N, C-alpha and C positions, 0 to 999 in steps of 0.2 A: 363702843363700837370702833373706836379708832385702836383699841387694842387688839381687837378682833381682826382688824384689817392688817395689822403688822405681824400677825402670826405666819409662819411659813406653810400656808395650807398644802402647798404642792407636796413638801417633803412629809407633812403628817399623813396625807392620803396615801402616799407611797410607802410609808412604814406599815399603816395599817393593811393596805394590799398585800404587801410582803408576808406579814404575820399570818393572814387569812389563807393565802396560798401554801405557806409552809405546814399550818394546821392540817389543811386537806391533804397534802401530801404524806405527812406523818400518818394521819389516820387511816387513809387509804392503803398505805404501804403495810402497816402493821395488821390491819384487818385481812389483808390478802396473805401475807406470810404466816398468819396464825391458823389459816385454813390448811386442814390436810389434804394431801395430794388425791386426787379424784372427786373431791367434795367441794369444789370452788377454788382449790389450791393447785400448786404445781410442784412437782418434783425437782430435785437438785438437777437431775439431768435435763429437764425441760428448760431450767433457767439458763443452764450452758448453752443449750439450742438457741435460746433468745439472744444471748450475746453474741455467739458466732453469726447469726443471722445479722444481726445489728451492726457488726464490724464490716461484713461483706457489703451490706446496704450501704453503710457510711462511706465505704471505699468509693463506690459508684457515685454517690452524691457529691463526694470530694472532688472527684475528677471533673464532673460537670460544673462544680462551684469554681474551680479554677479558672474555666472560661469566663465565667461572669466578672470574677475579681480581676482578671487581666484587663479586660475591656474597661472596666470602671477605673482602673487605676491610670489608664492611658486617656480616656475620653470623659470620664466622669458621667457616663450613661449607663443604663441597665439594658443589656440585649435580651428582652424576654423572648426572642426567637431562639435562644440558644438551645433551648430542649428540643425545638423542631430540628435543629442542625445535627443532634444526636440521633433522632428518629430517621433523618435522611441516610445517615451512615448505616444504622442497623438494617434498614430496609434493602439498601444496596448489597450488603453483604448476605442478606437472606436468599437472594435469587442466586448467588454464587454457592453458598453451603447447601441449597435444596438440590441443586443441580450435582454437586459433588456426592451427596447423600444417596441421590437416585442412582448413581452409576457405581456406588460402592467404594469410590475413591477415598470418601470421608474416613472410614474406618481403616482402610489400608495405610493411608498417610495421614493420620490425624494432624500432627504438628504442622506439616506442610500446608494442609488446608486451612487451619487456624489462622497461620501467619498471612496466607493470601487473602481470606476474608476480612482479617483485621486491616490489611493494606488497602482493600478496596473501600472499606467503611472510612478509613482516614481520609483517602483521597477524595471521595464524595463529600464528607462533611467539611473538609478544608475548602474545597470548590465552593460549597454553599455559603460558608462563613465569609469567604473573600468576596463573593458576590454580593452578598447583604451589604457588605462594608462599602463595596464600590458603588453600588446602584442605589441602595437606601439611605444609608447614614452619611457618606461622604459629602452629598450636596446640602446637607443639613448641618454641617458640623459647626457653624456659627450662629445656628438657630437657636432661639430659648430651649431650655432644658426639656420642657414639656413636649415640643415637636417631635425629637428623636424617640422619645418614650412611647408616644402615640404610634409613630411609625414602627417601632419595634413590634409592638402588640399586633399591628396590621400585618406585619411581615409573619409573625407566629401563625395568625390564623390563615393568611394565603398559604403556607407551607403545609399545614395539617389538611386543608380542605383540598389543596392541589393533590397530595398523596391519597386522600380519600377518593378523589375523582379517578385518579388513574388505577389505583389497585383495589379499591372497594372498602367498605367499612368493616369486614369481618377480620377477626384474627388469623394469622397465619402461623402455624407450628413451627418453631425455630429447631432445625435439627441439632442434636447433641452427639458428639462422637462417643463411642464405647468406652474410650480411655477416660472420659470424664464423669462417667456414671460410678455409683458407688460411693465410698468415703475412705480416708485415712484413719488410722488408729494412732492418734497422737496424745500420748500421756494416759491411754486408757479412754479417751474421749473419741467418738466417731464424728469425724468432721467431714461434710461433703467435699469431694474433689473440686467441685466448681467454685466454693467458697474460698478454698485455698488459693486457686487460680486468680480469682478476682482481687484477693488480698495482695498477693505478690506483684501482679501487674500494677496495681494502682500504686503501691509503696515505690516500685521502680520508676513510674511515670512521674511521680511527685519529687522524688530526690533528683530525676534528670532535668526537670523544670527549673528545680531550685539552683542547680549548679549552671544550667544554661544562663539563667538571668543573672547570676552571681559572678561568672566567670568569662563570659564570652564578650566580643565587642558588641555584638547585637542586643545581648541583655543589658550591657551598659548604657546602649543608645535608648532602650526601652525604659530604663530608670530615669535617664535625663528628660525624656519626654513626659514622662510621669509627674516629674517635679514641675517643668516648666516648658510648655510646646514653643513658646516664642524665643525663648533664650536658646532652647536645644536648636531650633532652626538657624539663629544666629551663629551659632558655634559650627555649622556646617552640616548638621543631621538631617537625612530626609525624613521628615516627619510622616509623610504619605506612606513611605516605605515601611516605617517602623509600625504604623498603625495596621498596616495590611499583613505583615508578619504577626503582630499581636493576635489578629483574627484567625490568622492561620493556625497558630499554636492552638488557640482555644478551640478551633474546628477537630485539630489532630486529638486533643484529648477527649473531645465530645464523640469522634468516631471509635476510639478505643473503649470510652465507656457504654457506647451503643452496644458493641458486640458482647460486652462483660453482661449488660442488663439483659439483652436478649438470650444469651446462653443461661442466665441464672433463672429468668422466668419463662423460657422456653417458647416465646410467642413475639410477633412484632404486630403493631397496630398503629394506624395513621395517627392516633392521639396519645401514643405511649411516651412524647417527650413532655406533655403537659404537667403531669404531676412530679416526676423527677426534676423538671425544671424549675417547678416552685420550690421544691424541697432544697434544691441547689442554691437557689436564690437566698432563702432563708438561712441555709448554712454559711453563705458569704457573708451575710449581715451578721450572723452569730459570732462567727470568728473574728471579723473586721474587715469589711469589703475594702479591696484593695491590698489586702495581704495575702500572700501565697500560703505562708504558714497558717494564718488565720482561716482561710478556705478549708484547708486539710482538717484543721482541728474542728471547725464547725461541722464538717461533713460526717466525721465519725461521730461526733456528739449528738449529731441529729439521727443519725442511724441508730444508735443505740436507744435514744429515747422513743423512736418510733417502735422499736422492736421490744424494749421492755417496758415502757411506759403504760401502754393500755393495759397489760396483764397485772403490773405492780400497782397501779393508782385506781383503776376502775372496777376491777374483779372484786376488790374488798367492799366496794358500794354496792355490789350485786347487779351491776349494769351488764345487760346481755350483750353477746357479741361485741367486747370491748375492742378487737382489733379493727372493726370497721370504722372505728373513730380515731385511727392513728393519723389520718391527715388533719385533723382537728389539732392534735399536738404540734403539726408543723406551724399552723397560724397562730397557734397560742405561744409557742417560742418566738415567733416573729413580732407580735404585739408586745410580749414581755421585755424582749432586746430593745425595741424601739422606746419603751417606757422608762426602763431603768437603766440602759447603757446603750445608748444610740451608737457608738463607736464600735461596739463589739468587743469580745473577750480580748483580742489582741490590738485593739484600737485605743484611741484616747480617750474615749468615754464622752467625749464632747458632741454636741449636735453640729452639723455642719449647715451652715444657711444656704438655701437655695434661691 
């Protein structure tokens, strides 16, 4: 019995679990790829479509995940209301875009309109994020970690139900300008214009954020506060101002993500922020929460997994409607990351004591 107690049971269980998961992935993938197209299998063009959709979806998830990782890096808290911050910006932009579409101004000046509605979404999302920080989170800054977490969940429910009360539970069609309909022929592949727009805007936002944090005085202040708030305060940094700016930047990115999400799926709803919010949180954990590069990497990885995973793994086992289970992949990834590498792909790999 003493020899059995000395065995590294946790490591043994993880190894067995890893082998079992690897076996399932290989068996499912081989079974799917061996099926001919139209008989349970997919053509090469369809796989390319999955990859393009996954990259575009991952870009949106990454933008939202950056808001999670920025707030966590500064306050060590998870802002579960961040998905609703995105939803608020998308809803605000809808009313402007709908009015422009009804007047015909949308198709006459599409670039101008998209810039205006993005600006509106950014302003609204930034305002909601800053108000959340000032009203809900700042009074609880020195409370135990569980208290702000519960508050964030409550804020999420409050925002989603408030928008449901004001604007109703029905989905509203999000107008798309004619310039974004159709696709580009890139290397013989038809890639939807909206997907290209999502990818380009997301990359520009991520690079801009990285440069802002690395090169500006405010960015250096943010890094200092993330390292040690008390020491940063003693060095003359206004911690409250830095935290407010952090929430504002997260809201800015959420506003941009809201417009891209609404243009991609062509609708807005009061609960549209829940699933992307959970996916973005998972992406932040996957990449290493607190790391900007990790959030971007985790977002693209999760987007590709949600797009390709159901078709590649589940179709081989004959599971009907595999794409209805894509959210299960999100939670599966979250569980696996927490089990095998709690620090994420770009993190330390060590568990943090709470």
